[in-house]
N, C-alpha and C positions, 0 to 999 in steps of 0.2 A: 852761819850760813848765809852763801852768798847767790843772788841770782845771775842766772845764765845773761850773756849780753843779747839772747833773741828775747829772752825775757822781758829785760828793760825797755828794747826798742818796739815789741808789742805793747806796751802800756803806752810809750810817747805816741806811735801810731793812732791808737785808739783814742786817747785824750785829743791829739789834734783833729781826727774826726768829729769827735764829739765837740769841741769849741766852735768848730765851722758847721755845724750841725746843720742840713738841709743845703750844704754846698759840696762841689766834687774838689776836691783838694787833690794836687798831684805829688807824687812821692818824692820830686825833687826839692819842693817847697819845704816838706815835711823834713827833709834831710837837712837843708838849711835851718829853719827853725830849730830845731833837736841837737845839731850839731852831732850828726850823724852819716854814716856811710849810705848813699843811695843804694850800691849792691846789697849791701845787707838789708838795707831795710826793704827792698824790692823780694829776696827771700821770705822775710817774716810776713809782707802784704801777702805773698801766694800763699802760706799755710793760714794765714787771718782768713783770706776768700773762701779757699778749701772747707774751714770749719764754720763759714756762715756767719763771721762776724763785721765784715766789711764786702762791697759790692765793689767791683773793677767795672771801668767803663773804659773801653780802647778808643784809641784816635785821635785827633787833634785836639779836641777841646777834653778828653779823657782823664781819668784819674781813680781815686777811691772817694768812698763815704759809707757811712757805716750803715750795715745791712738791718738792724732793726734798732727798735730803743734802745738808748744808752741804759734806762732803766732795766732793761732785762738783760745788760752784760756784766756776767757775774767774774770780779776780777779773779775768784779762784777758779774758776775754768780755765780762765786763760793761763793762769800761771800753772795749772797742770798741766796745760798741752805743749806748755813750750819745757816744763823743768822735768817731764815723767823720761824722758830719756837720758836723764843724766842721774844715776844712782848717789845718792847722799851719800853713802860710805860703801867700801869695798864689800861689804857684806851683802848688801843690799842688790850686788848684781852676780847672781849664781853661776853664770860661765866665766866671770873672771877672776871670782874671790879665791884669794890665797890665804886668806886669815887662819892660823890654826886654833884661834878661838871661838871661831863660829857656833861649834855643836855645845859651847858652856857659857858664851856669853851672853849677859842679860842686856848689854847694852843696848842690843839692836831693837828690841821690843821698847824699851821707853824713847829711842829715836822713831819708831813708827807712831807712837803714839804723840809724840811732841808734832812731828811733821803734819799728823793728822788734825793736831788741834791748829796748828799756823794755816792750812787749808780752808778749815772750818771758819774761821775769822775771816779769811779772805773770801770764804764764800757769801758773807755777810755783808761785803761791800760792791757796790754797781760802779758803774763808769760814770754814773750821775752825779754818785755821792762824789768821785773825784775831781768832777768838774763844774758842776754847779756852784755857783756864787764863790768860786776861784777866780778874783780879779787877776791877781797875778799871772795867774796861766792861762786865762784868756789874753790876756795883754800878750804874753808871750807867744802864742799859739796862730791866734787869728791873722788868717791870709789875706782878706779885705778889710779895710778898716770900716768899721761901723758908725754909725751915727752916733753923735757924742752922747751917753748915757750916762748916769751913774751906777757903779756896780754894787749891788749891795753883797757886802763880804759875808758867807756865811761863817759860821761858828763850826768847829768839829766838835 
């Protein structure tokens, strides 16, 4: 299984906003920190905004920030939003499926269960789980230097 670029970017955007919680961050800053295209990020930001994960602020001092507490953002939900358009296998898309085995193949049901187990595990992970106590991530994604403090690295 391979995640789409948009899912990957959505994760990066949300983590950048969470690390800088309470601050407005610019898409350009996130693009630079995450080694990503600003244009691609803007498309993903739009989806995250429409779905209620980020709040966007227009204007000179604009940018984005989390629209809800990071403890309430399920990574499984976010992944479903961006991965739902991409069928896992040909047989998952009835409009384009040309596989002659579809009517007798049992693999699809096993794959469906495996995908559901994958998303179930991610449903248990919040954005806070990804960023709190992650000193390395904080160092990489902080937009403004903070007062020197010792980060207490959390164990997973």
